[in-house]
C-alpha positions as CSV (number, residue, x, y, z in Angstrom):
1,R,-9.9,33.1,8.3
2,W,-10.8,29.4,8.2
3,A,-14.1,30.0,9.8
4,L,-15.0,32.8,7.4
5,L,-14.1,30.7,4.4
6,K,-16.4,28.0,5.7
7,L,-19.2,30.5,6.1
8,V,-18.7,32.0,2.7
9,T,-18.6,28.6,0.9
10,G,-21.3,27.0,3.0
11,S,-19.1,24.0,3.8
12,L,-19.3,23.9,7.6
13,R,-19.2,20.1,7.9
14,V,-15.9,18.5,8.7
15,G,-15.7,15.0,7.3
16,V,-14.9,11.9,9.4
17,S,-13.6,8.8,7.8
18,A,-15.6,5.6,8.1
19,R,-12.6,3.9,9.7
20,L,-12.5,6.5,12.5
21,A,-16.3,5.9,13.1
22,W,-15.8,2.2,13.2
23,Q,-12.9,2.5,15.7
24,A,-14.9,4.8,17.9
25,A,-17.8,2.3,18.0
26,A,-15.5,-0.6,18.7
27,D,-13.7,1.2,21.5
28,Y,-17.1,2.2,23.0
29,G,-18.5,-1.3,22.9
30,G,-15.3,-3.2,23.8
31,V,-15.4,-5.2,20.5
32,D,-13.0,-5.5,17.6
33,V,-13.3,-3.3,14.5
34,P,-14.1,-6.2,12.2
35,D,-17.2,-6.9,14.4
36,I,-18.4,-3.3,13.7
37,Q,-17.6,-3.6,10.0
38,E,-19.7,-6.7,9.6
39,V,-22.9,-5.0,10.9
40,W,-22.3,-1.4,9.9
41,H,-23.8,-1.4,6.4
42,G,-27.0,-3.1,7.6
43,Q,-27.7,-0.2,10.0
44,E,-29.4,3.2,9.4
45,P,-28.8,6.4,11.4
46,P,-29.1,6.7,14.4
47,Y,-27.8,3.1,14.6
48,R,-30.2,2.1,17.5
49,D,-29.8,-1.6,17.1
50,M,-26.0,-1.5,16.9
51,L,-25.7,0.9,19.9
52,A,-28.1,-1.3,21.9
53,W,-25.8,-4.2,21.2
54,L,-22.7,-2.2,22.2
55,D,-24.5,-1.1,25.4
56,G,-25.2,-4.7,26.3
57,K,-29.0,-4.2,25.9
58,G,-29.6,-6.2,22.8
59,E,-28.4,-8.9,20.5
60,R,-25.8,-8.4,17.8
61,P,-27.7,-7.1,14.7
62,Q,-28.3,-9.5,11.9
63,V,-26.1,-9.1,8.8
64,E,-28.4,-8.6,5.9
65,A,-27.3,-5.6,3.9
66,Y,-26.5,-6.1,0.2
67,G,-23.4,-4.3,-1.1
68,R,-21.7,-4.3,2.3
69,F,-18.0,-4.4,3.0
70,R,-16.5,-7.6,4.5
71,P,-13.5,-7.1,6.9
72,V,-10.3,-8.1,5.1
73,M,-7.8,-10.8,6.2
74,L,-4.2,-9.5,6.4
75,A,-0.8,-11.2,6.5
76,H,2.1,-11.0,8.9
77,P,5.6,-10.4,7.6
78,I,7.5,-13.6,7.8
79,D,10.8,-13.9,9.8
80,E,13.0,-16.0,7.5
81,A,15.4,-16.9,10.3
82,T,13.0,-18.1,13.0
83,E,9.7,-18.9,11.4
84,M,10.5,-20.4,8.0
85,P,12.5,-23.4,9.4
86,R,9.5,-24.3,11.5
87,L,7.0,-24.2,8.6
88,D,6.4,-27.1,6.2
89,S,6.4,-25.7,2.7
90,A,4.0,-28.4,1.6
91,D,1.3,-26.8,3.8
92,F,1.5,-23.5,1.9
93,V,0.9,-22.1,-1.6
94,A,2.5,-18.9,-2.8
95,E,1.1,-16.0,-4.9
96,W,3.0,-13.0,-6.2
97,K,2.4,-9.9,-4.0
98,W,1.3,-7.5,-6.7
99,D,2.2,-3.8,-6.6
100,G,-1.3,-2.3,-6.7
101,I,-4.0,-1.4,-4.2
102,R,-6.0,-4.0,-2.2
103,I,-9.7,-3.8,-3.0
104,Q,-12.9,-5.6,-2.5
105,A,-15.4,-5.9,-5.4
106,V,-19.0,-6.4,-4.2
107,A,-21.9,-7.2,-6.6
108,E,-25.1,-8.2,-4.8
109,G,-28.5,-7.8,-6.3
110,D,-28.4,-4.6,-8.3
111,I,-25.7,-3.0,-6.0
112,R,-22.1,-2.8,-7.3
113,R,-19.4,-1.3,-5.1
114,L,-15.6,-1.1,-4.9
115,Y,-14.1,-0.8,-1.4
116,S,-10.6,0.0,-0.3
117,R,-8.8,-2.3,2.2
118,T,-10.1,0.0,5.0
119,G,-13.7,-0.1,3.8
120,E,-13.9,3.3,2.0
121,D,-16.2,3.2,-1.0
122,I,-14.1,4.2,-4.0
123,S,-16.7,3.1,-6.7
124,H,-17.1,6.7,-8.0
125,A,-13.4,6.8,-9.1
126,F,-13.6,3.6,-11.2
127,P,-16.9,3.6,-13.1
128,D,-15.3,1.5,-15.9
129,L,-14.4,-1.2,-13.5
130,V,-17.8,-1.1,-11.7
131,E,-19.5,-1.5,-15.1
132,A,-17.4,-4.7,-15.7
133,M,-18.6,-6.3,-12.4
134,D,-21.2,-8.5,-14.1
135,F,-21.4,-11.1,-11.4
136,Q,-23.1,-11.9,-8.1
137,G,-20.6,-12.3,-5.3
138,V,-17.6,-10.7,-3.5
139,I,-14.1,-10.7,-4.8
140,D,-11.0,-9.9,-2.8
141,G,-8.1,-8.8,-5.0
142,E,-5.7,-6.1,-6.2
143,L,-6.7,-3.0,-8.1
144,I,-4.3,-2.6,-11.0
145,V,-4.1,-1.2,-14.5
146,L,-4.7,-4.0,-16.9
147,H,-3.8,-3.6,-20.6
148,D,-4.9,-6.7,-22.7
149,G,-4.1,-9.0,-19.8
150,Q,-0.8,-7.3,-19.0
151,M,-0.4,-5.5,-15.7
152,G,0.7,-1.9,-15.7
153,S,3.2,-0.4,-13.3
154,F,2.2,1.3,-10.1
155,S,3.0,4.7,-11.7
156,D,0.2,3.8,-14.3
157,L,-2.2,3.1,-11.4
158,Q,-1.3,6.4,-9.8
159,Q,-2.9,8.1,-12.8
160,R,-6.3,6.8,-11.6
161,L,-5.9,7.1,-7.8
162,N,-7.3,9.9,-5.6
163,R,-9.5,11.4,-8.2
164,K,-13.1,12.4,-7.6
165,T,-13.9,12.1,-11.3
166,V,-12.1,10.6,-14.3
167,D,-12.5,11.4,-17.9
168,A,-12.9,8.9,-20.8
169,K,-9.4,9.7,-22.1
170,R,-7.7,8.7,-18.8
171,M,-9.9,5.6,-18.5
172,N,-8.9,4.4,-21.9
173,A,-5.2,5.1,-21.4
174,Y,-5.2,3.5,-17.9
175,P,-7.9,0.8,-17.8
176,A,-8.6,-0.3,-14.3
177,G,-8.7,-4.1,-13.5
178,I,-8.9,-6.6,-10.7
179,R,-6.4,-9.3,-10.1
180,A,-8.5,-11.7,-7.9
181,Y,-7.0,-13.3,-4.8
182,D,-10.1,-14.8,-3.1
183,L,-13.8,-15.4,-3.3
184,L,-15.6,-14.2,-0.1
185,A,-19.2,-14.8,-1.4
186,E,-20.7,-16.6,-4.4
187,G,-24.2,-15.6,-5.0
188,E,-25.8,-15.4,-1.5
189,E,-23.4,-18.0,0.0
190,D,-20.7,-16.7,2.3
191,T,-17.6,-18.7,1.5
192,R,-15.2,-17.3,4.1
193,A,-15.5,-20.3,6.4
194,L,-14.3,-22.7,3.6
195,P,-10.6,-23.7,3.5
196,F,-8.5,-21.8,1.1
197,Y,-8.1,-24.6,-1.4
198,E,-11.9,-24.9,-1.7
199,R,-12.3,-21.1,-2.1
200,R,-9.6,-21.1,-4.7
201,A,-11.2,-23.8,-6.8
202,R,-14.5,-22.0,-6.7
203,M,-12.9,-18.7,-7.5
204,E,-11.2,-20.1,-10.6
205,A,-14.6,-21.4,-11.9
206,F,-16.2,-18.1,-10.9
207,I,-13.7,-15.8,-12.7
208,A,-13.8,-18.1,-15.8
209,A,-17.6,-17.7,-15.9
210,V,-17.4,-13.9,-15.5
211,H,-15.1,-13.9,-18.6
212,S,-14.1,-10.2,-18.4
213,S,-11.0,-8.6,-19.8
214,R,-11.0,-6.4,-16.6
215,I,-10.9,-9.2,-14.1
216,D,-8.3,-12.0,-14.0
217,I,-6.9,-14.3,-11.4
218,S,-3.7,-14.2,-9.4
219,P,-1.8,-17.4,-10.4
220,L,-0.5,-19.7,-7.8
221,V,3.2,-20.5,-7.5
222,E,3.9,-24.0,-6.4
223,I,6.5,-24.4,-3.7
224,E,9.1,-27.1,-4.1
225,S,11.1,-25.8,-1.2
226,W,11.8,-22.6,0.6
227,D,15.2,-22.4,-1.1
228,Q,13.6,-22.7,-4.5
229,L,11.0,-20.0,-3.7
230,A,13.8,-17.7,-2.3
231,E,15.6,-18.0,-5.7
232,L,12.4,-17.1,-7.6
233,R,11.8,-14.2,-5.2
234,A,15.2,-12.8,-5.8
235,S,15.1,-13.3,-9.6
236,P,11.4,-13.2,-10.8
237,P,10.8,-14.2,-14.4
238,A,10.0,-11.6,-17.1
239,G,6.4,-10.4,-17.5
240,D,4.0,-9.3,-14.7
241,A,6.2,-11.0,-12.0
242,R,8.8,-8.3,-12.3
243,L,6.2,-5.8,-11.0
244,A,5.5,-7.9,-7.9
245,E,6.8,-6.9,-4.4
246,G,7.5,-10.5,-3.3
247,F,5.3,-13.4,-2.3
248,M,2.2,-14.0,-0.3
249,L,2.3,-17.4,1.5
250,K,-1.1,-19.0,2.4
251,R,-1.9,-22.2,4.2
252,R,-3.9,-24.5,2.0
253,D,-6.4,-25.1,4.8
254,S,-6.8,-21.5,6.0
255,V,-10.3,-20.0,6.4
256,Y,-10.8,-16.3,5.6
257,E,-10.5,-14.6,9.0
258,A,-10.9,-10.9,9.5
259,G,-7.9,-9.0,10.9
260,R,-4.3,-10.2,11.1
261,P,-4.3,-13.7,12.6
262,K,-0.8,-15.2,13.2
263,G,0.0,-18.3,11.2
264,P,-2.3,-18.7,8.2
265,W,-0.9,-16.0,5.9
266,F,2.5,-14.4,5.6
267,K,4.0,-11.8,3.3
268,W,7.5,-12.2,2.1
269,K,8.6,-9.1,0.4
270,R,11.8,-8.7,-1.6
271,D,14.7,-7.1,0.1
272,P,14.5,-3.3,-0.4
273,M,16.8,-1.4,-2.7
274,L,19.5,0.7,-1.0
275,V,21.2,3.9,-1.9
276,D,23.5,6.3,0.0
277,A,22.2,9.8,-0.2
278,V,23.2,13.2,1.4
279,L,20.8,15.1,3.7
280,M,19.9,18.4,2.0
281,Y,16.8,19.8,3.8
282,A,14.8,19.1,7.0
283,Q,11.3,20.1,8.0
284,R,9.6,20.1,11.4
285,G,7.4,17.1,12.1
286,H,3.8,17.0,13.3
287,G,2.1,15.9,16.6
288,K,4.6,14.6,19.1
289,R,7.4,15.4,16.6
290,S,6.5,19.1,16.2
291,S,9.5,20.2,18.2
292,F,11.9,18.1,16.1
293,Y,13.2,18.3,12.5
294,S,12.0,14.9,11.4
295,D,11.1,15.1,7.7
296,F,14.3,14.8,5.6
297,T,14.9,15.5,1.9
298,F,18.0,13.8,0.5
299,G,19.9,13.9,-2.8
300,V,22.6,12.1,-4.8
301,W,25.5,13.5,-6.8
302,T,25.3,14.6,-10.4
303,T,27.1,17.0,-12.7
304,D,25.7,20.5,-13.6
305,E,26.2,22.3,-16.9
306,T,29.5,23.7,-15.8
307,G,30.9,20.3,-14.9
308,Q,30.7,20.8,-11.2
309,R,29.5,18.0,-8.8
310,V,26.1,19.0,-7.3
311,L,23.4,17.3,-5.3
312,T,19.9,16.7,-6.9
313,P,17.0,15.8,-4.6
314,V,15.6,12.3,-5.1
315,G,13.3,11.7,-2.2
316,K,12.0,12.5,1.2
317,A,11.7,10.3,4.3
318,Y,10.3,10.7,7.8
319,F,10.6,7.3,9.3
320,G,13.0,4.4,9.7
321,F,15.0,5.9,12.7
322,T,14.7,5.5,16.5
323,D,13.7,8.2,18.9
324,E,17.3,8.5,20.0
325,E,18.5,8.8,16.3
326,L,15.8,11.5,15.8
327,K,17.4,13.6,18.5
328,Q,20.8,13.1,16.9
329,L,19.4,14.1,13.4
330,D,17.6,17.1,14.9
331,K,20.9,18.3,16.6
332,F,22.8,17.9,13.3
333,V,20.2,20.0,11.4
334,R,20.3,22.8,14.1
335,N,24.1,22.8,14.2
336,N,24.6,22.9,10.4
337,T,21.8,25.1,9.1
338,T,22.8,27.2,6.1
339,D,19.4,28.7,5.2
340,R,15.7,28.8,6.2
341,F,12.5,28.7,4.2
342,G,9.7,28.9,6.6
343,P,9.5,25.5,8.5
344,V,12.3,24.1,6.3
345,R,16.0,24.3,6.9
346,A,18.8,23.8,4.4
347,V,21.9,22.1,5.9
348,T,25.5,22.0,4.9
349,A,25.8,19.4,2.1
350,T,29.1,19.5,0.2
351,T,31.6,17.0,-1.0
352,E,33.7,17.9,2.0
353,F,31.0,17.9,4.7
354,G,27.5,16.4,5.0
355,L,25.4,13.7,6.5
356,V,25.0,10.5,4.5
357,L,21.8,8.5,4.9
358,E,21.4,4.9,3.7
359,V,17.9,5.0,2.2
360,A,15.9,1.9,1.5
361,F,13.0,2.0,-1.0
362,E,10.7,-0.5,-2.6
363,G,10.7,0.8,-6.2
364,L,11.8,3.4,-8.6
365,Q,10.0,5.1,-11.5
366,R,10.6,7.9,-14.0
367,S,9.1,11.3,-13.0
368,T,8.7,14.6,-14.8
369,R,7.8,16.3,-11.5
370,H,11.3,15.8,-10.1
371,K,14.4,17.5,-11.3
372,S,16.3,14.3,-11.0
373,G,13.9,12.5,-13.3
374,V,13.3,9.7,-10.8
375,A,10.9,9.1,-7.9
376,M,11.2,6.5,-5.1
377,R,8.5,4.3,-3.8
378,F,8.2,4.1,0.0
379,P,11.6,5.6,0.9
380,R,12.8,5.3,4.5
381,I,16.0,5.8,6.4
382,N,17.7,2.5,6.8
383,R,20.9,3.6,8.5
384,I,22.6,6.9,9.4
385,R,26.1,6.7,7.9
386,W,28.0,9.0,10.4
387,D,31.1,7.2,9.2
388,K,30.8,7.9,5.5
389,P,32.1,11.1,3.8
390,A,29.4,13.0,1.8
391,G,31.5,13.0,-1.3
392,E,31.3,9.1,-1.4
393,A,27.5,9.0,-1.5
394,D,25.9,7.5,-4.6
395,K,25.5,9.3,-8.0
396,L,22.3,9.8,-10.0
397,S,23.7,7.3,-12.5
398,A,23.4,4.5,-9.9
399,L,19.7,5.1,-9.6
400,E,19.4,5.3,-13.4
401,Q,21.0,1.9,-13.7
402,I,18.5,0.5,-11.1
403,L,15.7,2.0,-13.1
404,A,17.0,0.6,-16.4
405,A,17.2,-2.9,-14.8
406,I,13.6,-2.6,-13.5
407,E,12.3,-1.5,-16.9
408,V,14.1,-4.3,-18.7
409,G,12.8,-6.8,-16.2
């Protein structure tokens, strides 16, 4: 059936992501993916110069292409207990870790492109933002919705994501913007080898000269001590900071190094929100998990129109547990199935009997697509509460209180 549909529609080609091609080339040549990313956009099919280099029969191709993607620098999660005591806070600056999508804005010559963190060209989905890129250089930053200098929520940004085209009404309602973190090139000068404090000073002047309502700069948060920063992280001030996920910590002298080097940059996310929910449905996994029920839908208690306590689904999670815990969860699903819907099984979930899952999540937003009226951001199973009665799991009102606190800021 699939083959016939391909023949009828004339769409025989199966797409391959740029990331997969980069990884294949890197594995073939025994080099790192950032090395491939640096030269990729300067090559033309069939990539003779690059393949000769990977075969050891030629020099590394020169990097000349305008509009090319630069491999991004990433941060390590910081271990508060072991790493923070060894780090001098005076060596670092902090920035809020904004809840958007990491992007790279490249404007060189007459070429203007927006890239995702993995190097996918997403320019077509944000024509309003590409039009605002009236500069010559490369900005590393966060893709956000920006209303008159105020950042929109991640749910606002989702109205613009994963769309092949976008109409004027949606662009006006959810204007895309860039919150700049770093300056990777100014004009034809590559600035990545400069220390962070120099790149930062140049970026501030650069963004000021661009003077666009679509592009602003991520403010620095001075660190008096780790304790002071911990208090700020736990209780951010009103305004855009309430939409941040935590802090980025950057050494003042760090160069911009592709990949995830250990030491220069750290991310210090807020502690996740937690809720106790009851397992309601389970679905078979994929790949090596295809023989296990590993995708779990969970719910919390509410009251129906007759006054009875019922569960309403609030999320789905498929990670956060060990392989041994997966076997235990799979066994529970098989032993307590009450109904089947194709690959999905419903399990016993009453006030008297059910499995409670402690679910961690990064954010909460209102949703018209879910019966509960709420949607979780990045839910995962934090703990399996074999000890807790299902009737003592949380109520929907608990999530509504969290949501109200988020909205108030």
